[in-house]
C-alpha positions as CSV (number, residue, x, y, z in Angstrom):
1,X,-6.0,15.4,-6.6
2,X,-3.9,14.2,-9.4
3,X,-3.3,10.9,-7.5
4,X,-6.9,10.5,-6.5
5,X,-8.8,7.4,-7.9
6,X,-11.5,8.0,-10.4
7,X,-14.8,6.1,-10.4
8,X,-16.4,4.9,-13.7
9,X,-18.6,8.1,-13.4
10,X,-15.9,10.4,-13.3
11,X,-16.8,11.9,-16.7
12,X,-20.3,12.5,-15.3
13,X,-18.9,14.7,-12.6
14,X,-17.1,16.6,-15.1
15,X,-20.1,16.8,-17.6
16,X,-22.6,18.1,-15.0
17,X,-20.2,20.7,-13.5
18,X,-19.3,18.9,-10.1
19,X,-16.7,20.6,-7.9
20,X,-14.4,17.7,-7.6
21,X,-12.3,17.1,-4.4
22,X,-10.5,14.3,-3.0
23,X,-12.5,12.1,-0.6
24,X,-11.1,9.1,0.9
25,X,-8.7,8.9,-2.0
26,X,-11.4,9.2,-4.6
27,X,-12.1,12.2,-7.0
28,X,-15.7,12.9,-6.2
29,X,-17.9,16.1,-6.3
30,X,-18.6,18.1,-2.9
31,X,-21.3,19.7,-4.9
32,X,-22.9,20.4,-8.2
33,X,-25.4,23.3,-8.1
34,X,-24.7,23.8,-4.3
35,X,-25.2,22.2,-1.0
36,X,-28.6,23.7,0.1
37,X,-30.5,23.2,-3.4
38,X,-29.2,19.8,-3.6
39,X,-30.0,18.8,-0.1
40,X,-33.7,20.4,-0.6
41,X,-34.1,18.6,-3.9
42,X,-33.5,15.2,-2.3
43,X,-35.9,16.0,0.4
44,X,-38.7,17.2,-1.9
45,X,-38.1,15.6,-5.2
46,X,-35.2,13.3,-6.3
47,X,-31.4,13.2,-6.4
48,X,-28.8,11.0,-7.8
49,X,-25.5,10.0,-6.1
50,X,-22.3,8.4,-7.5
51,X,-21.2,6.1,-4.6
52,X,-19.0,4.0,-6.6
53,X,-16.4,4.5,-3.9
54,X,-18.1,2.2,-1.5
55,X,-16.5,-1.2,-0.9
56,X,-18.1,-4.6,-1.6
57,X,-17.0,-8.0,-0.1
58,X,-18.6,-11.2,-1.0
59,X,-18.4,-14.2,1.4
60,X,-19.6,-17.5,0.0
61,X,-19.4,-21.1,1.4
62,X,-21.0,-23.8,3.7
63,X,-20.2,-21.7,6.8
64,X,-21.0,-18.3,5.4
65,X,-23.8,-17.6,7.8
66,X,-21.6,-18.6,10.8
67,X,-18.7,-16.5,9.4
68,X,-20.9,-13.3,9.0
69,X,-22.4,-13.9,12.4
70,X,-19.1,-13.7,13.9
71,X,-18.0,-10.6,12.2
72,X,-21.0,-8.4,12.9
73,X,-23.0,-7.3,15.8
74,X,-26.6,-7.7,14.1
75,X,-28.1,-11.3,13.5
76,X,-28.5,-12.5,9.7
77,X,-30.1,-15.6,11.0
78,X,-33.1,-13.6,11.9
79,X,-33.8,-12.3,8.4
80,X,-34.8,-14.2,5.3
81,X,-32.9,-14.6,1.8
82,X,-33.2,-11.2,0.0
83,X,-33.3,-9.1,3.1
84,X,-30.5,-6.6,4.4
85,X,-29.4,-5.5,7.7
86,X,-27.4,-2.5,8.9
87,X,-24.6,-3.6,11.4
88,X,-21.3,-3.0,12.9
89,X,-18.1,-4.8,12.9
90,X,-16.6,-4.3,16.1
91,X,-13.0,-4.9,17.7
92,X,-12.3,-6.9,20.8
93,X,-13.1,-3.7,23.0
94,X,-16.4,-3.1,21.5
95,X,-15.1,-0.3,19.3
96,X,-16.4,0.0,15.8
97,X,-14.0,-1.3,13.0
98,X,-16.8,-0.2,10.4
99,X,-20.5,0.1,10.1
100,X,-21.8,-1.7,6.9
101,X,-24.9,-3.2,5.3
102,X,-25.2,-7.1,5.2
103,X,-27.0,-8.4,2.1
104,X,-28.4,-11.9,2.5
105,X,-28.5,-13.7,-0.9
106,X,-28.7,-17.1,0.8
107,X,-27.4,-18.7,3.8
108,X,-24.3,-19.6,1.8
109,X,-23.8,-16.3,0.2
110,X,-23.7,-12.9,1.5
111,X,-22.5,-9.2,0.3
112,X,-21.1,-6.8,2.8
113,X,-21.0,-3.3,1.7
114,X,-18.4,-1.2,3.5
115,X,-17.0,2.3,3.9
116,X,-14.6,3.5,0.9
117,X,-12.1,4.9,3.6
118,X,-11.9,1.6,5.3
119,X,-11.9,-1.0,2.4
120,X,-8.3,-2.0,2.8
121,X,-8.5,-2.1,6.7
122,X,-11.9,-4.1,6.7
123,X,-10.6,-6.7,4.2
124,X,-7.7,-7.3,6.2
125,X,-9.7,-7.5,9.4
126,X,-12.2,-9.9,7.7
127,X,-9.5,-12.1,6.5
128,X,-7.5,-12.3,9.8
129,X,-10.7,-13.0,11.7
130,X,-12.3,-15.8,9.7
131,X,-9.6,-18.4,9.2
132,X,-11.5,-20.9,11.2
133,X,-14.6,-20.9,8.7
134,X,-14.9,-22.7,5.5
135,X,-15.8,-19.7,3.3
136,X,-14.4,-17.9,0.2
137,X,-14.0,-14.1,0.7
138,X,-13.7,-11.9,-2.2
139,X,-13.1,-8.3,-2.3
140,X,-14.9,-7.0,-5.5
141,X,-14.8,-3.3,-4.9
142,X,-12.7,-2.7,-8.0
143,X,-15.4,-4.4,-10.3
144,X,-18.5,-2.7,-9.0
145,X,-20.1,0.7,-9.5
146,X,-23.0,2.0,-7.5
147,X,-25.4,4.9,-7.7
148,X,-28.1,5.9,-5.1
149,X,-31.5,7.4,-6.4
150,X,-33.1,9.0,-3.4
151,X,-36.1,11.2,-2.6
152,X,-39.8,10.9,-2.8
153,X,-40.0,10.7,-6.4
154,X,-37.1,8.1,-6.8
155,X,-39.3,5.1,-7.4
156,X,-41.2,7.0,-10.2
157,X,-37.9,7.8,-12.0
158,X,-36.2,4.5,-11.5
159,X,-39.5,2.6,-12.7
160,X,-39.2,4.3,-16.0
161,X,-35.9,2.4,-16.8
162,X,-36.8,-1.0,-15.5
163,X,-39.5,-3.6,-16.1
164,X,-39.3,-4.8,-12.6
165,X,-42.1,-3.9,-10.3
166,X,-40.3,-1.8,-7.8
167,X,-43.3,-2.3,-5.3
168,X,-42.0,-5.8,-4.9
169,X,-38.8,-4.6,-3.4
170,X,-39.6,-3.9,0.3
171,X,-37.6,-1.4,2.7
172,X,-34.2,-3.0,3.4
173,X,-34.9,-5.9,0.8
174,X,-32.9,-6.5,-2.5
175,X,-33.5,-8.0,-5.8
176,X,-30.7,-9.4,-8.0
177,X,-30.6,-9.4,-11.9
178,X,-32.7,-6.5,-12.3
179,X,-32.7,-4.9,-15.9
180,X,-32.0,-1.1,-15.6
181,X,-31.5,0.7,-18.7
182,X,-30.5,-2.5,-20.4
183,X,-28.0,-3.5,-17.7
184,X,-28.0,-6.4,-15.1
185,X,-28.1,-4.7,-11.6
186,X,-28.6,-5.5,-8.1
187,X,-31.3,-3.1,-6.7
188,X,-32.0,-2.6,-2.9
189,X,-34.4,-0.4,-1.3
190,X,-31.8,1.2,0.9
191,X,-30.1,4.5,1.2
192,X,-28.4,7.2,3.5
193,X,-30.6,10.2,3.3
194,X,-33.7,9.4,5.4
195,X,-35.9,9.4,2.2
196,X,-37.3,6.5,0.1
197,X,-34.9,5.4,-2.5
198,X,-32.8,2.8,-4.0
199,X,-29.2,1.9,-4.2
200,X,-28.1,0.3,-7.5
201,X,-25.0,-2.0,-8.1
202,X,-23.7,-2.8,-11.4
203,X,-20.5,-3.6,-13.6
204,X,-18.3,-0.5,-14.2
205,X,-18.9,-0.7,-17.9
206,X,-22.5,0.1,-17.5
207,X,-22.0,3.0,-15.2
208,X,-22.5,6.0,-17.5
209,X,-25.4,4.4,-19.5
210,X,-27.4,3.9,-16.1
211,X,-26.4,7.5,-14.9
212,X,-27.6,9.0,-18.1
213,X,-30.7,6.9,-18.3
214,X,-32.0,8.2,-14.8
215,X,-30.8,11.8,-15.5
216,X,-32.9,11.8,-18.8
217,X,-35.8,10.0,-17.6
218,X,-35.8,12.1,-14.3
219,X,-36.1,15.6,-16.1
220,X,-39.9,15.7,-15.5
221,X,-39.4,14.9,-11.6
222,X,-36.7,17.5,-11.3
223,X,-33.7,15.1,-10.7
224,X,-30.3,16.4,-9.8
225,X,-26.9,15.1,-9.4
226,X,-26.0,15.3,-5.6
227,X,-22.5,15.8,-4.0
228,X,-20.8,14.8,-0.9
229,X,-21.7,18.0,0.8
230,X,-25.6,17.2,0.7
231,X,-24.9,13.6,1.3
232,X,-23.6,14.5,4.8
233,X,-26.2,17.1,5.9
234,X,-29.0,14.6,4.5
235,X,-27.8,11.8,6.6
236,X,-27.0,13.9,9.7
237,X,-30.6,15.3,9.7
238,X,-31.9,11.6,9.5
239,X,-29.9,10.6,12.6
240,X,-27.6,8.2,10.5
241,X,-24.0,8.1,11.7
242,X,-20.8,8.6,9.7
243,X,-17.6,6.6,10.5
244,X,-14.9,8.9,11.8
245,X,-17.6,11.1,13.3
246,X,-20.1,9.2,15.4
247,X,-18.3,5.9,15.1
248,X,-14.7,4.9,15.4
249,X,-12.4,2.3,17.0
250,X,-12.6,4.2,20.4
251,X,-16.5,4.8,20.3
252,X,-18.9,1.6,20.6
253,X,-22.2,1.3,19.2
254,X,-23.8,1.7,22.6
255,X,-22.0,5.1,23.2
256,X,-23.2,6.2,19.7
257,X,-26.8,5.3,20.5
258,X,-27.3,2.4,18.1
259,X,-27.7,-0.5,20.5
260,X,-30.6,-1.7,18.5
261,X,-28.3,-3.1,16.0
262,X,-26.2,-5.0,18.6
263,X,-27.8,-8.3,19.4
264,X,-26.3,-9.4,22.4
265,X,-29.0,-12.1,22.9
266,X,-28.0,-13.9,19.7
267,X,-26.7,-17.5,20.3
268,X,-23.6,-17.1,18.4
269,X,-20.5,-15.2,19.7
270,X,-19.3,-12.1,17.8
271,X,-16.1,-10.1,18.1
272,X,-16.7,-7.6,20.8
273,X,-19.7,-9.2,22.3
274,X,-18.2,-9.7,25.8
275,X,-16.9,-6.2,26.0
276,X,-20.3,-4.7,24.7
277,X,-22.3,-7.0,27.2
278,X,-20.1,-5.8,30.0
279,X,-20.5,-2.3,29.0
280,X,-24.3,-2.5,29.0
281,X,-24.2,-4.2,32.4
282,X,-22.2,-1.6,34.0
283,X,-23.8,1.5,32.4
284,X,-22.4,3.9,29.9
285,X,-19.8,6.7,31.1
286,X,-20.3,8.6,28.1
287,X,-22.9,8.9,25.2
288,X,-23.6,10.7,21.9
289,X,-26.4,13.3,22.2
290,X,-28.2,15.7,19.9
291,X,-27.9,19.4,20.7
292,X,-29.3,22.8,19.4
293,X,-27.2,26.0,19.8
294,X,-29.0,28.7,21.8
295,X,-26.2,31.3,21.0
296,X,-24.9,32.2,17.6
297,X,-22.5,30.2,15.6
298,X,-22.3,27.0,13.7
299,X,-20.9,23.8,15.4
300,X,-18.3,21.9,13.5
301,X,-16.8,18.4,14.0
302,X,-14.0,18.4,16.6
303,X,-15.1,21.5,18.5
304,X,-14.9,20.9,22.4
305,X,-17.6,20.7,24.6
306,X,-17.4,22.4,28.1
307,X,-19.3,23.1,31.3
308,X,-17.9,25.9,33.5
309,X,-14.8,25.7,31.5
310,X,-14.1,22.1,31.9
311,X,-14.2,19.8,28.9
312,X,-16.8,17.1,29.0
313,X,-17.1,16.0,25.4
314,X,-16.6,16.8,21.8
315,X,-18.7,17.4,18.8
316,X,-19.0,14.7,16.3
317,X,-21.0,16.3,13.7
318,X,-22.4,19.9,13.3
319,X,-24.3,22.0,10.8
320,X,-26.6,24.9,9.9
321,X,-29.1,22.1,8.9
322,X,-31.1,22.9,5.7
323,X,-34.3,21.3,6.4
324,X,-34.4,21.6,10.2
325,X,-33.2,25.2,9.7
326,X,-31.4,25.0,13.0
327,X,-27.7,25.3,14.2
328,X,-27.7,21.7,15.6
329,X,-25.0,18.9,16.1
330,X,-24.2,15.5,17.8
331,X,-21.6,15.4,20.7
332,X,-20.0,12.6,22.5
333,X,-20.2,13.9,26.2
334,X,-19.8,12.6,29.8
335,X,-23.0,10.7,30.7
336,X,-24.1,13.1,33.5
337,X,-24.7,15.8,30.8
338,X,-27.0,13.7,28.4
339,X,-30.6,14.3,29.8
340,X,-32.8,16.3,27.4
341,X,-32.6,20.0,28.3
342,X,-29.2,19.8,29.6
343,X,-27.1,22.9,28.9
344,X,-23.4,23.2,28.1
345,X,-21.1,25.3,26.0
346,X,-19.8,24.5,22.4
347,X,-16.3,26.3,22.0
348,X,-16.5,28.1,18.7
349,X,-13.3,29.9,17.8
350,X,-12.2,30.1,21.5
351,X,-15.5,31.4,22.4
352,X,-18.0,29.3,24.4
353,X,-21.5,29.3,22.8
354,X,-24.5,28.2,24.9
355,X,-26.3,24.8,23.7
356,X,-28.9,22.4,25.1
357,X,-29.4,18.8,24.5
358,X,-32.4,17.8,22.4
359,X,-33.6,14.6,20.7
360,X,-31.3,13.2,17.9
361,X,-34.5,12.8,15.8
362,X,-33.8,16.2,14.1
363,X,-36.0,15.3,11.0
364,X,-39.7,15.0,11.4
365,X,-41.1,13.0,8.7
366,X,-44.3,13.6,7.1
């Protein structure tokens, strides 16, 4: 812990009673009040997250679009300036280097938002694979702080501290130079919870001012600081993947069930395109499915999945889901066990517990 890096909001974690742990080399709160109340507050009201540990990479230049197109599986030529896509960077075998958001400022200027645990690896990957393009690539992660305000009342709270009409920012769109509590920010209508909300990027020096302004102005709406624990249960219920769980260098986006973000028909080549096209043509041999435990127990990441004592897969994420109120999970299993209603065993503490395949759309939105 003593060697963990601290975000510009570290003092806020202390002030608001966060239980600070090391996460991907960063000192961040796993919880404040508790996982379940924080989770429910985001589902029903509004919550504030410190996500300053995330990485940001700018790509500028005459060939910025060509460069980004080569790096990612989605298609930034299909969107307009001010729009964002969720996407993957893949290796030559189609495995995932990272999942990320690509912000299009213009055809000559992009921002890639990458996972904290992958910053060093991703920057090295990007630099090594884009030498043929006339671009400037800059890792600005150390200069940028980020908070996410999420929940059905997020807009109401954020609107109190900005003169920008937030109705103008559509889902998966961005606006630059937005005044938030007196600071110049990038605001995007994005998030990682399945709820409406915004992600706000700004200079480190403005971090505590913005955090405190949102907490103060959100009192009436019941705003709470949210830790890493609820961040994971919220994203899981909303069928959003986590690198290292549903995604890895050995799991392709097609196997993870996110083929919609792999644009095999885009004209330009991208790293992993040939391998993914081949995998799609030949058919998947394994796939991530959702499941619900029929027996008693809570599934956890890494638990083995069996049929008649034979291993057929592994749990990628599992929880007693706070909103769904079921013991559910995702598992990467052999393709013959992926049909809805298929039963298998999840091995919990050396004991097989019966489970059945269900839709990964765990959360029913109102």
